Each structure stands twice: as C-alpha cells, then as structure tokens.
PyMOL Python script that loads the backbone (N, CA, C, O; Angstrom):
from pymol import cmd

cmd.read_pdbstr("""\
ATOM      1  N   MET A   1      -9.507  83.420  60.783  1.00  0.00           N
ATOM      2  CA  MET A   1      -8.616  84.490  61.191  1.00  0.00           C
ATOM      3  C   MET A   1      -8.617  85.567  60.113  1.00  0.00           C
ATOM      4  O   MET A   1      -8.653  85.272  58.919  1.00  0.00           O
ATOM      5  N   ILE A   2      -8.578  86.796  60.549  1.00  0.00           N
ATOM      6  CA  ILE A   2      -8.591  87.920  59.622  1.00  0.00           C
ATOM      7  C   ILE A   2      -7.158  88.213  59.172  1.00  0.00           C
ATOM      8  O   ILE A   2      -6.248  88.270  60.000  1.00  0.00           O
ATOM      9  N   PRO A   3      -6.955  88.398  57.862  1.00  0.00           N
ATOM     10  CA  PRO A   3      -5.605  88.697  57.371  1.00  0.00           C
ATOM     11  C   PRO A   3      -5.070  89.987  57.996  1.00  0.00           C
ATOM     12  O   PRO A   3      -5.835  90.928  58.209  1.00  0.00           O
ATOM     13  N   PRO A   4      -3.769  90.046  58.294  1.00  0.00           N
ATOM     14  CA  PRO A   4      -3.191  91.229  58.938  1.00  0.00           C
ATOM     15  C   PRO A   4      -3.427  92.531  58.183  1.00  0.00           C
ATOM     16  O   PRO A   4      -3.540  93.586  58.806  1.00  0.00           O
ATOM     17  N   ASP A   5      -3.503  92.480  56.851  1.00  0.00           N
ATOM     18  CA  ASP A   5      -3.709  93.713  56.089  1.00  0.00           C
ATOM     19  C   ASP A   5      -5.124  94.256  56.237  1.00  0.00           C
ATOM     20  O   ASP A   5      -5.387  95.385  55.822  1.00  0.00           O
ATOM     21  N   LYS A   6      -6.040  93.489  56.812  1.00  0.00           N
ATOM     22  CA  LYS A   6      -7.417  93.929  57.011  1.00  0.00           C
ATOM     23  C   LYS A   6      -7.640  94.514  58.406  1.00  0.00           C
ATOM     24  O   LYS A   6      -8.719  95.031  58.693  1.00  0.00           O
ATOM     25  N   ILE A   7      -6.634  94.437  59.270  1.00  0.00           N
ATOM     26  CA  ILE A   7      -6.755  94.937  60.634  1.00  0.00           C
ATOM     27  C   ILE A   7      -6.142  96.329  60.710  1.00  0.00           C
ATOM     28  O   ILE A   7      -4.991  96.532  60.323  1.00  0.00           O
ATOM     29  N   ILE A   8      -6.918  97.285  61.210  1.00  0.00           N
ATOM     30  CA  ILE A   8      -6.432  98.648  61.378  1.00  0.00           C
ATOM     31  C   ILE A   8      -5.635  98.704  62.680  1.00  0.00           C
ATOM     32  O   ILE A   8      -6.163  98.332  63.728  1.00  0.00           O
ATOM     33  N   PRO A   9      -4.365  99.163  62.647  1.00  0.00           N
ATOM     34  CA  PRO A   9      -3.575  99.217  63.882  1.00  0.00           C
ATOM     35  C   PRO A   9      -4.282 100.040  64.953  1.00  0.00           C
ATOM     36  O   PRO A   9      -4.742 101.152  64.693  1.00  0.00           O
ATOM     37  N   GLY A  10      -4.362  99.495  66.128  1.00  0.00           N
ATOM     38  CA  GLY A  10      -5.013 100.195  67.221  1.00  0.00           C
ATOM     39  C   GLY A  10      -6.516 100.012  67.264  1.00  0.00           C
ATOM     40  O   GLY A  10      -7.179 100.521  68.168  1.00  0.00           O
ATOM     41  N   SER A  11      -7.061  99.290  66.295  1.00  0.00           N
ATOM     42  CA  SER A  11      -8.501  99.062  66.288  1.00  0.00           C
ATOM     43  C   SER A  11      -8.861  98.058  67.379  1.00  0.00           C
ATOM     44  O   SER A  11      -7.996  97.304  67.825  1.00  0.00           O
ATOM     45  N   PRO A  12     -10.118  98.033  67.817  1.00  0.00           N
ATOM     46  CA  PRO A  12     -10.529  97.036  68.813  1.00  0.00           C
ATOM     47  C   PRO A  12     -10.220  95.610  68.368  1.00  0.00           C
ATOM     48  O   PRO A  12      -9.802  94.782  69.177  1.00  0.00           O
ATOM     49  N   LEU A  13     -10.424  95.325  67.098  1.00  0.00           N
ATOM     50  CA  LEU A  13     -10.148  93.987  66.591  1.00  0.00           C
ATOM     51  C   LEU A  13      -8.661  93.653  66.698  1.00  0.00           C
ATOM     52  O   LEU A  13      -8.296  92.518  67.005  1.00  0.00           O
ATOM     53  N   ASP A  14      -7.816  94.632  66.447  1.00  0.00           N
ATOM     54  CA  ASP A  14      -6.371  94.435  66.575  1.00  0.00           C
ATOM     55  C   ASP A  14      -6.006  94.086  68.013  1.00  0.00           C
ATOM     56  O   ASP A  14      -5.239  93.152  68.250  1.00  0.00           O
ATOM     57  N   TRP A  15      -6.550  94.831  68.975  1.00  0.00           N
ATOM     58  CA  TRP A  15      -6.247  94.568  70.386  1.00  0.00           C
ATOM     59  C   TRP A  15      -6.751  93.196  70.810  1.00  0.00           C
ATOM     60  O   TRP A  15      -6.061  92.480  71.536  1.00  0.00           O
ATOM     61  N   LEU A  16      -7.940  92.825  70.370  1.00  0.00           N
ATOM     62  CA  LEU A  16      -8.479  91.516  70.744  1.00  0.00           C
ATOM     63  C   LEU A  16      -7.679  90.380  70.104  1.00  0.00           C
ATOM     64  O   LEU A  16      -7.489  89.330  70.717  1.00  0.00           O
ATOM     65  N   THR A  17      -7.217  90.590  68.885  1.00  0.00           N
ATOM     66  CA  THR A  17      -6.381  89.587  68.224  1.00  0.00           C
ATOM     67  C   THR A  17      -5.065  89.405  68.973  1.00  0.00           C
ATOM     68  O   THR A  17      -4.601  88.282  69.169  1.00  0.00           O
ATOM     69  N   ARG A  18      -4.474  90.519  69.386  1.00  0.00           N
ATOM     70  CA  ARG A  18      -3.229  90.448  70.156  1.00  0.00           C
ATOM     71  C   ARG A  18      -3.460  89.779  71.510  1.00  0.00           C
ATOM     72  O   ARG A  18      -2.617  89.017  71.983  1.00  0.00           O
ATOM     73  N   ALA A  19      -4.601  90.068  72.127  1.00  0.00           N
ATOM     74  CA  ALA A  19      -4.929  89.454  73.419  1.00  0.00           C
ATOM     75  C   ALA A  19      -5.042  87.940  73.284  1.00  0.00           C
ATOM     76  O   ALA A  19      -4.534  87.200  74.126  1.00  0.00           O
ATOM     77  N   LYS A  20      -5.701  87.484  72.237  1.00  0.00           N
ATOM     78  CA  LYS A  20      -5.831  86.039  72.012  1.00  0.00           C
ATOM     79  C   LYS A  20      -4.463  85.395  71.814  1.00  0.00           C
ATOM     80  O   LYS A  20      -4.217  84.285  72.285  1.00  0.00           O
ATOM     81  N   GLY A  21      -3.574  86.101  71.112  1.00  0.00           N
ATOM     82  CA  GLY A  21      -2.225  85.582  70.903  1.00  0.00           C
ATOM     83  C   GLY A  21      -1.451  85.464  72.209  1.00  0.00           C
ATOM     84  O   GLY A  21      -0.771  84.466  72.448  1.00  0.00           O
ATOM     85  N   ASN A  22      -1.559  86.502  73.065  1.00  0.00           N
ATOM     86  CA  ASN A  22      -0.879  86.452  74.359  1.00  0.00           C
ATOM     87  C   ASN A  22      -1.438  85.345  75.243  1.00  0.00           C
ATOM     88  O   ASN A  22      -0.684  84.672  75.946  1.00  0.00           O
ATOM     89  N   LEU A  23      -2.742  85.156  75.213  1.00  0.00           N
ATOM     90  CA  LEU A  23      -3.347  84.099  76.020  1.00  0.00           C
ATOM     91  C   LEU A  23      -2.899  82.721  75.532  1.00  0.00           C
ATOM     92  O   LEU A  23      -2.636  81.827  76.336  1.00  0.00           O
ATOM     93  N   ALA A  24      -2.814  82.559  74.224  1.00  0.00           N
ATOM     94  CA  ALA A  24      -2.339  81.283  73.672  1.00  0.00           C
ATOM     95  C   ALA A  24      -0.896  81.018  74.100  1.00  0.00           C
ATOM     96  O   ALA A  24      -0.540  79.884  74.420  1.00  0.00           O
ATOM     97  N   LEU A  25      -0.068  82.064  74.103  1.00  0.00           N
ATOM     98  CA  LEU A  25       1.319  81.905  74.547  1.00  0.00           C
ATOM     99  C   LEU A  25       1.391  81.550  76.029  1.00  0.00           C
ATOM    100  O   LEU A  25       2.218  80.733  76.435  1.00  0.00           O
ATOM    101  N   ALA A  26       0.523  82.163  76.838  1.00  0.00           N
ATOM    102  CA  ALA A  26       0.501  81.855  78.274  1.00  0.00           C
ATOM    103  C   ALA A  26       0.122  80.397  78.505  1.00  0.00           C
ATOM    104  O   ALA A  26       0.719  79.721  79.343  1.00  0.00           O
ATOM    105  N   LYS A  27      -0.866  79.915  77.766  1.00  0.00           N
ATOM    106  CA  LYS A  27      -1.278  78.515  77.905  1.00  0.00           C
ATOM    107  C   LYS A  27      -0.173  77.575  77.440  1.00  0.00           C
ATOM    108  O   LYS A  27       0.057  76.531  78.050  1.00  0.00           O
ATOM    109  N   GLN A  28       0.504  77.941  76.369  1.00  0.00           N
ATOM    110  CA  GLN A  28       1.602  77.118  75.856  1.00  0.00           C
ATOM    111  C   GLN A  28       2.750  77.090  76.864  1.00  0.00           C
ATOM    112  O   GLN A  28       3.354  76.044  77.100  1.00  0.00           O
ATOM    113  N   ALA A  29       3.040  78.240  77.450  1.00  0.00           N
ATOM    114  CA  ALA A  29       4.118  78.309  78.438  1.00  0.00           C
ATOM    115  C   ALA A  29       3.804  77.424  79.636  1.00  0.00           C
ATOM    116  O   ALA A  29       4.693  76.769  80.181  1.00  0.00           O
ATOM    117  N   LYS A  30       2.538  77.407  80.043  1.00  0.00           N
ATOM    118  CA  LYS A  30       2.141  76.556  81.171  1.00  0.00           C
ATOM    119  C   LYS A  30       2.353  75.086  80.824  1.00  0.00           C
ATOM    120  O   LYS A  30       2.866  74.316  81.636  1.00  0.00           O
ATOM    121  N   ALA A  31       1.959  74.707  79.627  1.00  0.00           N
ATOM    122  CA  ALA A  31       2.090  73.310  79.198  1.00  0.00           C
ATOM    123  C   ALA A  31       3.557  72.892  79.103  1.00  0.00           C
ATOM    124  O   ALA A  31       3.892  71.727  79.317  1.00  0.00           O
ATOM    125  N   GLU A  32       4.420  73.840  78.783  1.00  0.00           N
ATOM    126  CA  GLU A  32       5.840  73.528  78.617  1.00  0.00           C
ATOM    127  C   GLU A  32       6.633  73.698  79.906  1.00  0.00           C
ATOM    128  O   GLU A  32       7.850  73.508  79.914  1.00  0.00           O
ATOM    129  N   GLY A  33       5.953  74.054  80.999  1.00  0.00           N
ATOM    130  CA  GLY A  33       6.629  74.172  82.282  1.00  0.00           C
ATOM    131  C   GLY A  33       7.468  75.424  82.459  1.00  0.00           C
ATOM    132  O   GLY A  33       8.470  75.401  83.173  1.00  0.00           O
ATOM    133  N   ALA A  34       7.074  76.516  81.818  1.00  0.00           N
ATOM    134  CA  ALA A  34       7.812  77.771  81.946  1.00  0.00           C
ATOM    135  C   ALA A  34       7.672  78.319  83.369  1.00  0.00           C
ATOM    136  O   ALA A  34       6.840  77.854  84.149  1.00  0.00           O
ATOM    137  N   PHE A  35       8.488  79.300  83.684  1.00  0.00           N
ATOM    138  CA  PHE A  35       8.398  79.938  84.988  1.00  0.00           C
ATOM    139  C   PHE A  35       7.020  80.563  85.172  1.00  0.00           C
ATOM    140  O   PHE A  35       6.446  81.117  84.235  1.00  0.00           O
ATOM    141  N   ARG A  36       6.504  80.467  86.384  1.00  0.00           N
ATOM    142  CA  ARG A  36       5.165  80.987  86.672  1.00  0.00           C
ATOM    143  C   ARG A  36       5.073  82.487  86.397  1.00  0.00           C
ATOM    144  O   ARG A  36       4.043  82.959  85.915  1.00  0.00           O
ATOM    145  N   GLU A  37       6.133  83.245  86.696  1.00  0.00           N
ATOM    146  CA  GLU A  37       6.065  84.691  86.466  1.00  0.00           C
ATOM    147  C   GLU A  37       5.950  85.012  84.976  1.00  0.00           C
ATOM    148  O   GLU A  37       5.338  86.016  84.612  1.00  0.00           O
ATOM    149  N   ASP A  38       6.523  84.183  84.114  1.00  0.00           N
ATOM    150  CA  ASP A  38       6.381  84.387  82.673  1.00  0.00           C
ATOM    151  C   ASP A  38       4.946  84.115  82.234  1.00  0.00           C
ATOM    152  O   ASP A  38       4.395  84.841  81.406  1.00  0.00           O
ATOM    153  N   GLN A  39       4.357  83.086  82.782  1.00  0.00           N
ATOM    154  CA  GLN A  39       2.961  82.767  82.475  1.00  0.00           C
ATOM    155  C   GLN A  39       2.050  83.900  82.939  1.00  0.00           C
ATOM    156  O   GLN A  39       1.140  84.312  82.219  1.00  0.00           O
ATOM    157  N   CYS A  40       2.304  84.398  84.146  1.00  0.00           N
ATOM    158  CA  CYS A  40       1.487  85.484  84.696  1.00  0.00           C
ATOM    159  C   CYS A  40       1.621  86.749  83.858  1.00  0.00           C
ATOM    160  O   CYS A  40       0.634  87.440  83.607  1.00  0.00           O
ATOM    161  N   PHE A  41       2.844  87.049  83.427  1.00  0.00           N
ATOM    162  CA  PHE A  41       3.058  88.238  82.608  1.00  0.00           C
ATOM    163  C   PHE A  41       2.265  88.149  81.306  1.00  0.00           C
ATOM    164  O   PHE A  41       1.596  89.107  80.917  1.00  0.00           O
ATOM    165  N   LEU A  42       2.339  87.009  80.640  1.00  0.00           N
ATOM    166  CA  LEU A  42       1.617  86.841  79.378  1.00  0.00           C
ATOM    167  C   LEU A  42       0.107  86.915  79.590  1.00  0.00           C
ATOM    168  O   LEU A  42      -0.605  87.505  78.778  1.00  0.00           O
ATOM    169  N   ALA A  43      -0.380  86.325  80.669  1.00  0.00           N
ATOM    170  CA  ALA A  43      -1.815  86.370  80.964  1.00  0.00           C
ATOM    171  C   ALA A  43      -2.251  87.797  81.289  1.00  0.00           C
ATOM    172  O   ALA A  43      -3.327  88.227  80.874  1.00  0.00           O
ATOM    173  N   GLN A  44      -1.427  88.526  82.024  1.00  0.00           N
ATOM    174  CA  GLN A  44      -1.738  89.914  82.365  1.00  0.00           C
ATOM    175  C   GLN A  44      -1.765  90.780  81.106  1.00  0.00           C
ATOM    176  O   GLN A  44      -2.639  91.634  80.957  1.00  0.00           O
ATOM    177  N   GLN A  45      -0.816  90.563  80.207  1.00  0.00           N
ATOM    178  CA  GLN A  45      -0.797  91.301  78.947  1.00  0.00           C
ATOM    179  C   GLN A  45      -2.044  91.000  78.123  1.00  0.00           C
ATOM    180  O   GLN A  45      -2.613  91.896  77.502  1.00  0.00           O
ATOM    181  N   ALA A  46      -2.462  89.752  78.119  1.00  0.00           N
ATOM    182  CA  ALA A  46      -3.676  89.371  77.396  1.00  0.00           C
ATOM    183  C   ALA A  46      -4.882  90.097  77.971  1.00  0.00           C
ATOM    184  O   ALA A  46      -5.730  90.583  77.223  1.00  0.00           O
ATOM    185  N   ALA A  47      -4.965  90.173  79.294  1.00  0.00           N
ATOM    186  CA  ALA A  47      -6.093  90.852  79.940  1.00  0.00           C
ATOM    187  C   ALA A  47      -6.103  92.341  79.604  1.00  0.00           C
ATOM    188  O   ALA A  47      -7.157  92.897  79.295  1.00  0.00           O
ATOM    189  N   GLU A  48      -4.945  92.989  79.660  1.00  0.00           N
ATOM    190  CA  GLU A  48      -4.873  94.413  79.334  1.00  0.00           C
ATOM    191  C   GLU A  48      -5.282  94.681  77.889  1.00  0.00           C
ATOM    192  O   GLU A  48      -6.034  95.616  77.615  1.00  0.00           O
ATOM    193  N   LYS A  49      -4.794  93.870  76.979  1.00  0.00           N
ATOM    194  CA  LYS A  49      -5.108  94.078  75.561  1.00  0.00           C
ATOM    195  C   LYS A  49      -6.575  93.805  75.273  1.00  0.00           C
ATOM    196  O   LYS A  49      -7.177  94.474  74.433  1.00  0.00           O
ATOM    197  N   ALA A  50      -7.154  92.831  75.960  1.00  0.00           N
ATOM    198  CA  ALA A  50      -8.582  92.565  75.792  1.00  0.00           C
ATOM    199  C   ALA A  50      -9.401  93.753  76.289  1.00  0.00           C
ATOM    200  O   ALA A  50     -10.404  94.121  75.678  1.00  0.00           O
ATOM    201  N   MET A  51      -8.970  94.350  77.398  1.00  0.00           N
ATOM    202  CA  MET A  51      -9.677  95.526  77.916  1.00  0.00           C
ATOM    203  C   MET A  51      -9.562  96.697  76.947  1.00  0.00           C
ATOM    204  O   MET A  51     -10.538  97.415  76.728  1.00  0.00           O
ATOM    205  N   LEU A  52      -8.383  96.899  76.365  1.00  0.00           N
ATOM    206  CA  LEU A  52      -8.211  97.970  75.385  1.00  0.00           C
ATOM    207  C   LEU A  52      -9.107  97.747  74.173  1.00  0.00           C
ATOM    208  O   LEU A  52      -9.614  98.700  73.581  1.00  0.00           O
ATOM    209  N   GLY A  53      -9.294  96.497  73.813  1.00  0.00           N
ATOM    210  CA  GLY A  53     -10.163  96.183  72.684  1.00  0.00           C
ATOM    211  C   GLY A  53     -11.622  96.475  72.956  1.00  0.00           C
ATOM    212  O   GLY A  53     -12.407  96.665  72.026  1.00  0.00           O
ATOM    213  N   ARG A  54     -11.989  96.510  74.223  1.00  0.00           N
ATOM    214  CA  ARG A  54     -13.381  96.770  74.604  1.00  0.00           C
ATOM    215  C   ARG A  54     -13.666  98.233  74.892  1.00  0.00           C
ATOM    216  O   ARG A  54     -14.828  98.625  74.991  1.00  0.00           O
ATOM    217  N   LEU A  55     -12.616  99.056  75.029  1.00  0.00           N
ATOM    218  CA  LEU A  55     -12.828 100.484  75.334  1.00  0.00           C
ATOM    219  C   LEU A  55     -13.269 101.266  74.127  1.00  0.00           C
ATOM    220  O   LEU A  55     -13.487 102.474  74.219  1.00  0.00           O
TER     221      LEU A  55
END
""", "prot")
cmd.dss("prot")
cmd.show_as("cartoon", "prot")
cmd.util.cbc("prot")
cmd.orient("prot")
C-alpha cells in the first residue's frame, strides 16, 4: 500500500485507492448482513471512483 502522503489528491491512484476501499466495505457489509441498498451504494461508489481513476 502506498503511504497517504505519497498520493496526490485527485490523482488516478487516489481514485483507484478509494475505489478499492469502497469495494472492501461493500464486501464486508455483505458478510455482516447489512441492508442490500447499503451494499449497492458502496459498490456503486467503488465503480464510479474506479472510472474516475481511469479517465
């Protein structure tokens, strides 16, 4: 993992790092039996941030 001080805010790497974090939270929420809409929201946020990282 890259230290936070090495990531430029708004950089592609920053967006991809945030996307991975959101996806991990979505998977954790699923394992813990969270509401489906919460899981979907986190997964959708991960997808958007991953796309921003690729633009």
